[in-house]
N, C-alpha and C positions, 0 to 999 in steps of 0.2 A: 049943350053938351050931348046933343043927339048923335054925334059922331063917335062917342066914347061909350063903351059897354064895360061893366064890371062883372066878372065871372070868377068862379073858383079856380085857383091855381092848380095846374096839373104838372106831372113830371115832364111833359112835352115843353113846358115853359121854362125849364131849368136854365138853358143857355142864356136866354134874354133876361131872366130874373137876376142871374148872377152877374151879367154884363152891366145891368143898370145898377146893381149893388156896388160893383167895382167903380163905376163912374162916380157914384156918390162918395165913395171913400176917397177917390182921387181929388175931389173938390175940397176936402179938408175940414168940413164942418158937419159931418154926418155921424161920425163914430170914432172911437179910439182905435178900432180895427184899421188895418192898412191893406189887408187882402181879403177879398170875399172868400168864404169857405167853399169846399167842394159841395156838390149837390147832396151827397150822402150826409154830410155834417149839417147842412142847412135843413134838410128834411127831418133829421133826427131831433133837432133842437126846437122845432116849431109845431104847434098844434095843427094837425091837418084840416080840422073843421073850420079854421079861421084864417085861411090864406086866400087872398084874392089878387087878381091882376086886372088892370084896365087895358082894354084893347081898342084899336081904332077899327074903322069899317073893313079894313083888309085883314084884321086879326092880329096885327102887330102889337106886341106887348109894349105899353108905354110907361107902366108903373106897377108897383106891387105893394102889398101890405100883409103882414103876418104877425102872429103873437107867439110868445113863449111863456110857459108857466113861470111864476116868480119864485115858487117854493114847492117842494114835494109834500109839505105838511098839509094835512086835510083842512085846517082852518083857513088856508090861503087858496083853496081850490077855485075860488071865484075872483082871483086877482091874476091878471096877465100883464106882460110888458109887450109893447108893440114896436114895430119898425115900419116906416113907410118911405119908399124911394120912388122917384119919378125920373125918367130919362131926361137928361139936361135939355135936349132938343124939344121936349114936350112940356117943360115947366111953364107955369103961369097960365095954364088952361083950366085949372080947377080939378085936375086929375086926383091930386092928393085928397082933396075934399070929398070927392066921390068915393074913393077907396076907404077913407075913414068913416064915412056914413055907412057903407056896406059892413064894415067891421063892427060898428056899434050895433047894428041890427042883429048881426050874427051872434055876437057875444051875449047880448041881452037875451036872445032866444034860448041860449044855452045856460042861462042862469049866472053868467059872469057879471059881477057887480062892480069891478074896478078895472079900468085899463090905465096903465101908467107908462110913462116914457121919460127918458133923460135926453135933454137937448142942449147942445152947446149954446151959450148966450148969444154968440155971433150969428146963429142961424135964426134970424128974426122972422123969416118967412114961415119956418116951422112953428115957432112960438105963436105967431099970429093965427096960423091954421088951427092949432090945438085950442087956443083960447076961444076962437069962434065956434069950435065944435063942443064946447062945454067943459074943457079941461081947465083946471085951476093950478096955479103955481103953488107947490108945497114948500119949496125952498131952493136954495142954491148950495150945492156941494162944492165948496171952494177948493181949488187945486187938488181935485180928487185923483187925477192921473196925468201922466206925461204923454204928450202926443207930438210927434215930430220934434222932440227935444225941448218942449216947453210945457209948463203946467197948464192944465185946462180946468175950468169950472164946468159944472153940469147943472142945468135947471131941471128940477124934478117936477113933473106934471102928473096929474091924475084926473080921470073922469069917473065919478061915482054915478052909477046908473040911477036915475030917478024912478025907473020902472021896477027895480028890484029892492024891496024893503025888508 
């Protein structure tokens, strides 16, 4: 993966980040959302210290990862929910694994003890990625929401940092 670099996301990455996000939404197994937000909404909802992009040797953004707080309550200050998306043309190259590894380092350095995510059961590549990165399945929320006219389940995953006790 010497041809891929992970770096902090900047506002200059907005167009590519949102295009990759939309491509993931179009694929149908990434989110209940159907349209990527505006950059202003994306920026407001995610913690700036824990947003990364993977770029190739030409600087083209191939994927991104970011976190949102799960609650405003102080007791949950160390718990975040993340999203990771990779350009469909770049999938299968280990980019999501690199992004997730960078996120884990970043969040642990900031004292964040739990990263969680919800994944559609049909997204087996994402489930495998997360389990290999130390996430465990908490459970399945059955028929938690409708997506394109049908009920969908969501697998809840979390990674509890072994470094933060």
